[in-house]
N, C-alpha and C positions, 0 to 999 in steps of 0.2 A: 152648391156654390163651389167652384173649383179654385184652388189656390195656385197661383203661379209659383212654380218651383225652379230654383236655380241651383245647379250642382257645382260645387267648388271642390276640386280635388287637390289636396295638399300632401305632396309626397305619398300618394297612394291612398290616403284617407279621405273619404267622401263626406262632405258637409252639405246639407240641403237647407238652403235659405229661402224664405219667401220674399215677396215684394216689399212688405213692411220692414223686414230686416235690412234689405238692400238700401232702402231709403232712409233708415234710421238716423245716421250721422252723415247725411249727404249735403253737398255733393261729395262723392268719394269715388275711388277706383271702381267699385262694384256697380254703383249707379251709372257711371259713365260707360262701363263695359257692357252691361246688360240693357240699360234703358236710355243711354245718352247718345253722344256723338261718335262713339267708337264705331268702326266698321262692323264689329261683331254685333252691336245692338241693331244696326240696320238689317243684318242678316238673320236676326231673331235667335241668336245663340243663347243656350241655356246652360252651357258647361264651360268652366274655366279651370285650367290646370296651372297650379302654382308650385314653385320650388321654394317653399318657406317652411317654417317649423310647425308641425301639426299641433303640438302642445300650445304654442302661442296662439295659433288660430282658434283653438277652443276658447281662449280668453277673448279674442276678437269677436267670435260668434256670440259669446255671452253679452258683450257690450252691445252688439247689434240687436240683441234681444231685449235690451233695456235693463239688464242685470248689472249689479256692481261687480267690477273686476278686482277691486281692492277692498280689504286686504287680500293678498295672494293666498291661494290654497296651500295647505301644508304639504301636499303631495307634488312637489316640484320634481322635474326630472333630475337624476343624479348629477348631470353635467351642468346644472344651473343653480346658482345661489339666488337668493331673493334680489340682490343687486343686479346680477346679470339678467335675471328675468325681466325686471322693470326696464332696464336699458334696452334689451332686445325687443320687448313689447313696444317701447317708444319708437324704435326703428321701424317695426312693422306698422304701427299706427301712422307714421309719416309716409311709408311706402303706399299704404292704402288711402291716404288722405283723410283720415278720420280725425278731424279737428277737435271734436269733443273729447275723444280718448287722449289725444296729444295734450290738451289743456289739463286734463285730470292727472296724467302721469307727470307732467312738468310741475304741477302744483304740490306734489307730494315729495317729501325728502326721500332720497334713496336710502333704504335701510343699511346701516353698517353693522348692526347686530340684530339677531332674531331671538325672540323670547318664546319659549314653549312651556306649556304645563303638561307634564307627563304623569299619568295616573296608572300605577301598577299595583293591583291588589290592595286598594284603599290607601296607598301611599302617594302623596302628591309631591312631585319634584318640579322645581323651576329650573330651566336650563337656559342660559344665556350663551349664545354662540355666534360666531361670524360665519359659520358653515351650516349647511343643511344637516339634519340628523336622520339616520335611518332607524326605523323601529325594528329591532331584532326580536322582540318579544311580542307576539301578535295579540294576546288577550289584554290589550291595554287601550287607553284612549289618549290621544295627543291633540293638543289644541294650541294654535298660534295665538299669542296674546298681542293683538294690535293695540297701539296707543299706549303701550307701557312707557312710563316716564323714567328717564335716566337721571341719575344724580351725579 
């Protein structure tokens, strides 16, 4: 059994999606481009080049695979805070016409603070910050605490 593959190139990074992923939150930009009324669909195109953010597209790909995209991963790019990431992901979800992802992102409050638990040599630290943190000491574990209640 052969799987239909669709190549989406986002700023030079190639993502390979199958038909089930393309149709997951449809109708959307991908289902229209590859399978719908777009001229490219009629021509049988299997490749799309986009000038969007590849990090955000990894989250879009996870959504199209049926995986949860929230809470956000701890390893955000240095130029993105959690708030910026959610706002940018919402912009991309709107661009791609992913209504399920749009509803998910609009139903969640944008984080104003981020809470981490950092463990270094059997010492647990709780860090509350409005900025992302960089881990400077590699033999440690770091965990984003989603759903932390504020007083």
